[in-house]
N, CA and C of each residue as an Amber inpcrd file, in Angstrom:
protein
   456
 141.5280000 -29.7970000 -74.1650000 139.9910000 -30.1750000 -73.5890000
 138.8890000 -29.1370000 -73.6350000 137.8960000 -29.3650000 -74.2480000
 136.8820000 -28.6990000 -73.9830000 135.7110000 -29.1690000 -72.9860000
 134.7300000 -28.4740000 -72.2070000 133.8640000 -29.0020000 -71.4020000
 132.6140000 -29.0660000 -72.2310000 131.6590000 -29.6510000 -71.6460000
 130.3340000 -29.5880000 -71.9240000 129.2660000 -30.0000000 -71.0460000
 127.8080000 -29.8010000 -71.0890000 126.8290000 -30.1450000 -70.1030000
 126.6480000 -31.5020000 -70.4220000 126.7090000 -32.3990000 -69.4280000
 125.9380000 -33.8540000 -69.4610000 125.1050000 -34.1920000 -68.1410000
 123.7950000 -34.1500000 -67.9700000 123.0100000 -34.4160000 -66.8870000
 123.3800000 -32.7130000 -66.1190000 123.3060000 -32.9300000 -65.2100000
 123.3060000 -31.7400000 -64.3400000 124.5210000 -31.1950000 -64.3300000
 125.7190000 -32.0250000 -64.6970000 127.0930000 -31.5030000 -64.1490000
 127.9340000 -31.3080000 -65.4590000 129.0900000 -30.3800000 -65.2710000
 129.9380000 -30.1980000 -66.5600000 130.9610000 -31.1310000 -66.3180000
 131.4520000 -31.5870000 -67.5070000 132.8640000 -32.3810000 -67.4550000
 133.5660000 -32.0810000 -68.7100000 134.9230000 -32.7600000 -68.7110000
 135.5880000 -32.4440000 -69.5300000 135.5130000 -33.5860000 -70.8460000
 135.3280000 -32.9790000 -72.1440000 134.9990000 -33.9030000 -73.0860000
 136.5160000 -34.7810000 -73.4130000 136.0120000 -35.7240000 -73.3790000
 137.2730000 -36.7440000 -73.7830000 137.2130000 -37.4090000 -75.3940000
 138.3780000 -37.4380000 -75.7840000 138.4570000 -37.9120000 -77.1370000
 138.0480000 -39.1940000 -77.2790000 138.1210000 -40.2550000 -76.1110000
 137.7290000 -41.4740000 -76.4810000 136.6650000 -41.6470000 -75.7270000
 135.4050000 -40.6360000 -75.6740000 134.4450000 -40.9110000 -74.9480000
 133.3740000 -42.2230000 -75.5320000 133.2260000 -42.9700000 -74.7840000
 132.5010000 -44.3710000 -75.3250000 131.1220000 -43.9320000 -76.1000000
 131.2980000 -44.5300000 -77.1560000 129.9480000 -44.0460000 -77.8760000
 128.4380000 -44.9760000 -77.3010000 127.3060000 -44.3250000 -77.6340000
 126.2840000 -44.8600000 -77.1920000 125.4900000 -45.4000000 -78.3160000
 125.3090000 -46.5620000 -78.8830000 124.5770000 -46.6850000 -79.9810000
 123.1030000 -47.1450000 -80.0140000 122.0800000 -46.5780000 -80.2970000
 120.7120000 -47.1890000 -80.1980000 119.9920000 -47.8960000 -81.3440000
 119.7660000 -49.2360000 -80.7520000 119.1930000 -49.8520000 -82.0630000
 117.7870000 -49.9850000 -82.0040000 116.8340000 -49.4530000 -82.7160000
 115.4590000 -49.2980000 -82.6390000 114.5770000 -50.1080000 -83.8510000
 113.1080000 -50.5040000 -83.5410000 112.1270000 -50.7710000 -84.5900000
 111.9730000 -49.2350000 -85.0300000 112.4340000 -48.8760000 -86.1630000
 111.4700000 -47.3320000 -86.6970000 112.5150000 -46.5300000 -85.9940000
 111.8890000 -44.9440000 -85.9240000 112.6290000 -44.0400000 -85.7690000
 112.6180000 -43.5200000 -84.4210000 112.0770000 -44.2270000 -83.5990000
 111.8660000 -43.4390000 -82.0390000 113.2710000 -43.3310000 -81.6410000
 114.3180000 -44.0790000 -81.8730000 115.8120000 -43.9360000 -81.2230000
 116.2910000 -42.3610000 -81.4750000 115.7730000 -42.1090000 -82.7260000
 116.2220000 -40.6540000 -83.0470000 115.6560000 -39.5060000 -82.1100000
 114.1230000 -39.9100000 -81.8510000 113.5760000 -38.7910000 -80.9780000
 113.9240000 -39.2620000 -79.6600000 114.0790000 -40.0720000 -79.1400000
 114.4640000 -40.5160000 -77.9870000 115.8290000 -39.3380000 -77.6430000
 116.6660000 -39.4300000 -78.4110000 117.8760000 -38.3610000 -78.2290000
 117.3990000 -37.2520000 -78.2660000 116.4240000 -36.8230000 -78.7260000
 116.0640000 -35.4020000 -78.7510000 115.6290000 -35.3320000 -77.6260000
 114.7230000 -36.1590000 -77.0180000 113.8570000 -35.8470000 -75.6600000
 114.9840000 -35.9790000 -74.5410000 115.7440000 -36.8190000 -74.5910000
 117.0320000 -36.5740000 -73.6820000 117.8160000 -35.3390000 -73.4830000
 117.8570000 -34.7860000 -74.8350000 118.5430000 -33.5670000 -74.9200000
 118.1500000 -32.2590000 -74.3870000 116.7700000 -32.4090000 -74.3450000
 115.9280000 -31.6560000 -73.5520000 116.4150000 -31.3900000 -71.8700000
 116.7240000 -32.6790000 -71.7070000 116.9100000 -32.8510000 -70.2860000
 118.3570000 -32.4670000 -70.0120000 119.3670000 -32.7280000 -70.8630000
 120.6880000 -33.3340000 -70.4710000 121.6330000 -31.9430000 -71.2580000
 120.8340000 -31.5830000 -72.2350000 121.7450000 -30.5570000 -72.9110000
 122.1980000 -31.6400000 -74.2540000 123.2810000 -31.1540000 -75.2920000
 123.5680000 -32.0040000 -76.6300000 124.6140000 -33.1050000 -75.6910000
 124.0760000 -34.4220000 -76.6160000 124.5200000 -35.7570000 -76.1560000
 125.7890000 -35.9050000 -77.4610000 126.9740000 -36.3130000 -76.7040000
 128.1410000 -36.6770000 -77.3240000 128.0620000 -37.8340000 -77.9380000
 128.6560000 -38.1920000 -79.1270000 128.9960000 -39.3770000 -79.5620000
 127.7100000 -40.6670000 -79.1430000 126.5840000 -40.1630000 -79.4110000
 125.0590000 -40.9910000 -79.4460000 124.7150000 -41.0500000 -80.7800000
 124.3320000 -42.1760000 -81.2290000 124.0750000 -42.6580000 -82.3620000
 122.5770000 -43.4030000 -82.6100000 121.8110000 -43.0220000 -83.3990000
 120.7110000 -44.0410000 -83.3110000 120.4340000 -44.6460000 -84.7650000
 120.1140000 -45.9060000 -84.7140000 120.1930000 -46.9820000 -85.7790000
 118.5490000 -47.4410000 -86.2560000 117.7010000 -46.4790000 -86.8070000
 116.3510000 -47.3620000 -87.2040000 116.2130000 -48.4600000 -88.1350000
 115.6540000 -49.6000000 -87.5290000 115.6240000 -50.3510000 -88.1610000
 114.1750000 -50.2790000 -89.0150000 114.3870000 -50.3080000 -90.4790000
 113.3240000 -49.7370000 -91.4050000 112.5550000 -51.2500000 -91.8330000
 111.1960000 -51.1350000 -92.0480000 110.5200000 -52.2670000 -92.5780000
 111.2440000 -53.0910000 -93.8280000 111.6030000 -52.5930000 -94.7340000
 112.1050000 -53.0850000 -95.9420000 113.6350000 -53.2880000 -95.7310000
 114.3160000 -52.9050000 -94.9950000 115.5050000 -53.2470000 -94.5310000
 116.0410000 -54.5470000 -94.0360000 117.1420000 -55.0890000 -94.9650000
 117.4360000 -56.1110000 -94.6310000 118.6280000 -56.2990000 -93.1480000
 118.5190000 -57.4880000 -92.5910000 119.4470000 -57.4210000 -91.5810000
 120.6160000 -57.3670000 -91.8660000 121.4360000 -57.5900000 -92.8880000
 122.2960000 -57.6480000 -93.0430000 122.9750000 -56.0660000 -93.3270000
 122.2470000 -55.2020000 -94.2290000 122.4360000 -54.0710000 -94.4940000
 122.2380000 -53.2400000 -93.1150000 121.6710000 -53.5220000 -92.1270000
 121.1310000 -53.0560000 -90.9730000 122.5630000 -53.1710000 -90.1750000
 123.1230000 -54.3060000 -90.0960000 124.3560000 -54.9350000 -89.2790000
 125.5550000 -53.9430000 -89.8350000 125.5800000 -53.9100000 -91.0700000
 126.5580000 -53.3200000 -91.8940000 126.8610000 -51.8350000 -91.6230000
 125.5660000 -51.1390000 -91.2910000 125.7010000 -49.8330000 -91.2630000
 125.9500000 -49.5820000 -89.6990000 125.2360000 -50.4130000 -88.9190000
 126.2880000 -50.3940000 -87.6890000 127.2950000 -50.2200000 -87.0380000
 127.8520000 -51.6800000 -87.8390000 129.4260000 -51.8110000 -87.7060000
 129.8640000 -51.0080000 -88.4040000 130.1020000 -50.1420000 -89.2340000
 130.5600000 -48.6350000 -89.6450000 130.7870000 -47.6300000 -88.6380000
 130.0480000 -47.6360000 -87.7330000 130.3960000 -46.7990000 -86.6270000
 130.8850000 -47.7290000 -85.3740000 130.5330000 -49.0200000 -85.1440000
 130.9690000 -49.5160000 -84.0070000 132.8540000 -50.1020000 -84.3260000
 133.2360000 -49.8310000 -85.4190000 134.5450000 -50.0450000 -86.0020000
 135.3800000 -48.9110000 -85.4800000 134.9900000 -47.9360000 -85.2770000
 135.7060000 -46.4920000 -84.8350000 135.3970000 -46.2290000 -83.4610000
 134.2730000 -47.1360000 -82.9060000 133.7540000 -46.8950000 -81.4530000
 135.1110000 -46.8980000 -80.4540000 135.3270000 -46.1410000 -79.5880000
 136.1450000 -46.7520000 -78.3970000 135.7190000 -47.6840000 -77.5250000
 136.6800000 -48.2850000 -77.1210000 136.6420000 -49.5880000 -76.2420000
 135.6140000 -49.2190000 -75.0280000 134.6560000 -50.0660000 -74.6840000
 133.7820000 -49.9280000 -73.4850000 132.5090000 -49.1130000 -74.0950000
 132.0800000 -49.0400000 -75.4990000 130.9920000 -48.2810000 -76.0140000
 129.7130000 -49.1290000 -75.6340000 128.8240000 -48.4620000 -75.7920000
 127.4580000 -49.0760000 -75.1600000 126.4390000 -49.0410000 -76.4820000
 125.7430000 -50.6000000 -76.7520000 124.7300000 -50.6900000 -77.7600000
 123.4000000 -51.0610000 -76.9780000 122.5860000 -50.1820000 -77.1550000
 121.1940000 -50.3780000 -76.2150000 120.2760000 -50.6880000 -77.1810000
 119.5310000 -52.1390000 -76.8870000 118.7940000 -52.4120000 -78.2970000
 117.0260000 -51.9580000 -77.5660000 116.3520000 -51.7820000 -78.4050000
 114.9730000 -51.5770000 -77.8200000 113.9510000 -52.7920000 -77.3700000
 114.3730000 -54.1890000 -77.6940000 113.6600000 -54.9620000 -77.5850000
 114.4140000 -56.6770000 -77.4210000 114.2530000 -56.9790000 -76.1860000
 114.8900000 -58.3580000 -76.1850000 114.0740000 -59.5460000 -77.1600000
 115.3290000 -59.8450000 -77.7300000 115.1060000 -60.8870000 -78.4440000
 114.4640000 -60.4910000 -79.8020000 114.5050000 -59.5570000 -80.0510000
 113.7970000 -58.7350000 -81.3520000 115.2670000 -58.7510000 -82.1520000
 115.1000000 -58.4380000 -83.4270000 116.1110000 -58.4280000 -84.3710000
 117.2010000 -57.2140000 -83.9830000 116.6580000 -56.0040000 -83.1300000
 117.8820000 -55.1530000 -82.8700000 118.4940000 -55.8140000 -81.8420000
 118.0960000 -56.5990000 -80.9440000 119.0050000 -57.1220000 -79.7710000
 119.7770000 -58.3430000 -80.3090000 119.2380000 -59.0260000 -80.9720000
 119.9050000 -60.1470000 -81.9920000 121.1820000 -59.7280000 -82.4030000
 121.1680000 -58.4730000 -83.2530000 122.1910000 -57.7870000 -83.7820000
 123.2320000 -57.4510000 -83.0650000 122.7220000 -56.7350000 -81.7000000
 123.2030000 -56.0280000 -80.8930000 124.1180000 -57.1770000 -79.9730000
 123.7390000 -58.5470000 -79.8560000 124.2240000 -59.4260000 -79.3320000
 125.8070000 -60.1330000 -80.4220000 125.1990000 -60.2710000 -81.8650000
 126.1480000 -60.6170000 -82.5520000 127.4060000 -59.5100000 -82.6830000
 127.2210000 -58.2340000 -82.6680000 128.0940000 -57.2560000 -82.7370000
 128.8730000 -57.2010000 -81.3420000 128.4600000 -57.6040000 -80.2740000
 129.0900000 -57.5420000 -78.8800000 129.9730000 -58.7940000 -79.1420000
 129.7260000 -59.8950000 -79.7410000 130.6490000 -61.1360000 -79.8970000
 131.8010000 -60.8910000 -80.7430000 131.7890000 -59.7570000 -81.3090000
 132.7360000 -59.3520000 -82.3520000 133.7790000 -58.1930000 -82.0320000
 133.0550000 -57.2090000 -81.1500000 133.5280000 -56.0170000 -80.8430000
 133.6730000 -56.0350000 -79.3380000 134.6280000 -55.2430000 -78.9380000
 134.5300000 -54.7950000 -77.5390000 133.5540000 -53.7950000 -76.9660000
 132.6390000 -54.1630000 -77.0740000 130.8170000 -53.2570000 -76.6930000
 130.4940000 -53.9140000 -75.7520000 129.5370000 -53.2070000 -75.2340000
 128.4530000 -53.7990000 -74.0150000 127.3260000 -53.5580000 -74.9350000
 126.3450000 -54.7990000 -74.7540000 125.0650000 -54.8620000 -75.3630000
 124.1320000 -55.0280000 -74.3130000 123.1880000 -54.1510000 -74.3480000
 121.9230000 -54.1070000 -73.5050000 120.8750000 -54.0400000 -74.3980000
 119.3320000 -54.5100000 -73.6590000 118.3380000 -54.1250000 -74.2550000
 117.4150000 -53.4160000 -73.2850000 116.0000000 -53.3420000 -73.5110000
 115.1210000 -52.4410000 -72.7960000 114.9690000 -50.9990000 -72.8390000
 115.7050000 -50.2680000 -73.9680000 116.1640000 -48.9120000 -74.2730000
 114.8520000 -47.9730000 -73.6220000 115.2270000 -47.0970000 -72.4640000
 114.0560000 -46.0770000 -72.3460000 115.0230000 -44.8000000 -72.1970000
 114.2890000 -43.9150000 -72.0440000 114.9110000 -42.6120000 -71.6640000
 115.9350000 -42.4040000 -70.4000000 115.3300000 -43.0010000 -69.4190000
 116.4360000 -43.5120000 -68.1640000 117.7190000 -43.8220000 -68.2870000
 117.5730000 -45.1230000 -69.1940000 118.5280000 -45.6560000 -69.5010000
 119.5750000 -44.8480000 -70.2250000 118.9990000 -44.1520000 -71.5010000
 119.9310000 -43.2340000 -71.9950000 120.4540000 -42.1700000 -71.3920000
 119.5170000 -41.5190000 -70.7070000 120.3390000 -40.5130000 -69.5410000
 121.2810000 -41.1490000 -68.6470000 121.1150000 -42.2420000 -68.0620000
 122.2860000 -42.6970000 -67.1800000 123.4030000 -43.3140000 -67.9890000
 123.1060000 -43.7530000 -69.2020000 124.2380000 -44.3900000 -69.9100000
 125.4100000 -43.1360000 -70.3020000 124.6040000 -41.9740000 -70.5420000
 125.2320000 -40.6790000 -70.8770000 126.4130000 -40.3530000 -69.7130000
 125.7480000 -40.5180000 -68.2660000 126.1650000 -40.1140000 -67.0910000
 127.0430000 -41.2810000 -66.5740000 126.7650000 -42.3200000 -66.9330000
 127.7200000 -43.4580000 -66.3660000 128.9110000 -43.8850000 -67.3890000
 129.1050000 -43.9880000 -68.5020000 129.9420000 -44.1480000 -69.3830000
 131.2400000 -43.9710000 -69.1690000 131.4670000 -42.7610000 -68.4190000
 133.0320000 -42.5220000 -68.3670000 133.5430000 -42.9720000 -66.6560000
 132.2370000 -43.1360000 -65.9760000 132.4870000 -43.6700000 -64.4830000
 132.8110000 -45.0180000 -64.3350000 131.9810000 -46.2740000 -65.0240000
 131.8900000 -47.2290000 -64.7920000 132.4910000 -48.0590000 -66.1670000
 132.8740000 -49.2730000 -66.0420000 133.1960000 -50.0940000 -67.1960000
 132.5580000 -51.5690000 -66.9900000 132.2540000 -52.3560000 -68.2510000
 131.9660000 -53.4380000 -68.5130000 130.7430000 -54.1840000 -67.6140000
 130.9830000 -55.1310000 -66.5290000 129.6330000 -55.7120000 -66.1400000
 129.2870000 -54.6870000 -65.3480000 130.1220000 -53.7540000 -64.5230000
 129.6890000 -52.5870000 -63.4020000 128.7350000 -51.8460000 -64.1490000
 128.9120000 -51.2400000 -65.5430000 128.1540000 -50.4230000 -66.1570000
 126.9810000 -50.9000000 -66.6730000 126.9290000 -52.0870000 -67.1730000
 125.5510000 -52.8190000 -67.4510000 124.6610000 -52.8680000 -66.1670000
 125.0620000 -53.3540000 -65.0790000 124.3800000 -53.5070000 -63.9560000
 123.9090000 -52.2300000 -63.5570000 124.6690000 -51.2340000 -63.4660000
 124.0500000 -49.7400000 -63.1330000 123.0000000 -49.5960000 -63.8550000
 123.3690000 -49.4200000 -65.1440000 122.2520000 -48.9080000 -66.2230000
 120.8230000 -49.8900000 -66.2310000 120.9380000 -51.4110000 -66.0670000
 120.0860000 -51.9170000 -65.7670000 119.0400000 -51.4030000 -64.3020000
 119.7800000 -51.3090000 -63.4710000 119.2240000 -50.8430000 -62.4540000
 118.5040000 -49.4030000 -62.3430000 119.0820000 -48.5950000 -62.7870000
 118.5010000 -47.2540000 -63.2990000 117.4400000 -47.4260000 -64.0050000
 117.1140000 -48.0610000 -65.1700000 116.1380000 -48.4520000 -66.0400000
 115.0400000 -48.9550000 -65.5450000 114.9010000 -49.8120000 -64.6930000
 114.1220000 -50.5000000 -63.8410000 113.4980000 -49.8240000 -62.7620000
 114.4410000 -48.9680000 -62.3590000 114.0970000 -48.1150000 -60.7940000
 112.8450000 -47.2310000 -61.5030000 112.7810000 -46.5380000 -62.8650000
 112.0410000 -45.8610000 -63.1730000 110.7360000 -46.3130000 -63.5450000
 110.5040000 -47.6470000 -63.5900000 109.3330000 -48.4480000 -64.0090000
 108.7840000 -48.3450000 -62.8990000 107.5030000 -47.6990000 -62.9090000
 106.6640000 -47.7540000 -61.5450000 105.0120000 -47.6520000 -61.9810000
 104.2800000 -48.2960000 -61.0690000 102.9600000 -48.1050000 -61.0070000
 102.3160000 -46.7950000 -60.2420000 102.5340000 -45.8990000 -60.8370000
 102.2680000 -44.4870000 -60.2510000 100.8780000 -44.3310000 -59.3610000
 100.0230000 -44.9420000 -60.0130000  98.3610000 -45.0840000 -59.2920000
  98.6610000 -45.9200000 -58.1320000  99.3550000 -46.9090000 -57.9320000
  99.4620000 -47.6270000 -56.5550000 100.1160000 -46.8190000 -55.8000000
 101.1450000 -46.2890000 -56.3560000 102.4660000 -45.5280000 -55.0230000
 101.2620000 -44.1660000 -54.7450000 100.6010000 -43.6850000 -55.1750000
  99.7130000 -42.5410000 -54.7490000  98.6500000 -42.9640000 -53.8290000
  97.8920000 -44.0440000 -54.4950000  96.9990000 -44.6610000 -53.4330000
  97.5230000 -45.4100000 -51.9710000  98.5770000 -45.6290000 -52.0600000
  99.5200000 -46.2710000 -50.8160000  99.9660000 -45.0650000 -50.0050000
  99.8900000 -43.8600000 -50.8010000 100.7460000 -42.9540000 -50.0920000
  99.9740000 -42.0430000 -49.0660000 100.4140000 -41.7650000 -48.0590000
  99.8130000 -40.5620000 -47.0220000  99.0860000 -39.1740000 -47.5610000
 100.1690000 -39.1490000 -48.8510000  99.9940000 -37.7300000 -49.3840000
  99.0560000 -37.6690000 -50.8460000  98.0640000 -38.0490000 -50.8720000
  97.1710000 -38.3670000 -52.0070000  97.0730000 -37.1730000 -52.8710000
  97.1570000 -37.1940000 -53.8980000  97.2570000 -35.9640000 -54.8720000
  95.6490000 -35.6660000 -54.8980000  95.2640000 -34.3800000 -54.5810000
  93.7580000 -34.1060000 -54.7410000  93.5500000 -33.2110000 -56.1180000
């Protein structure tokens, strides 16, 4: 086994490291991976599938399934938009394969998915990721206005 940096800790790379599969409208999933790697270092077993305007949903699903078929049990699909094409496809794939499907992709969720995918499984993993993603959504101006330590 070899080690690699994940988040702020070093861990042993496991052959069956669950995949993180990002489903996005357009190419921003690929850019999100690059941004997360600025914080965490290289992300292993993370895949982005951009849905392009001229692409059929069938072709998109076939592309995703080609990776999901080889994914370890407990892999995670994160779609960008609930009730959008990406989350509908994530739902269909999760009904067919042993993967977790979430929506609301953001960088905090990706970083935490990278951290938590070896620590938690199933519903517990889903709950942790949703909790972390929502914790990072803040009204910064309001927090500063209500704080006794105002920025000057």
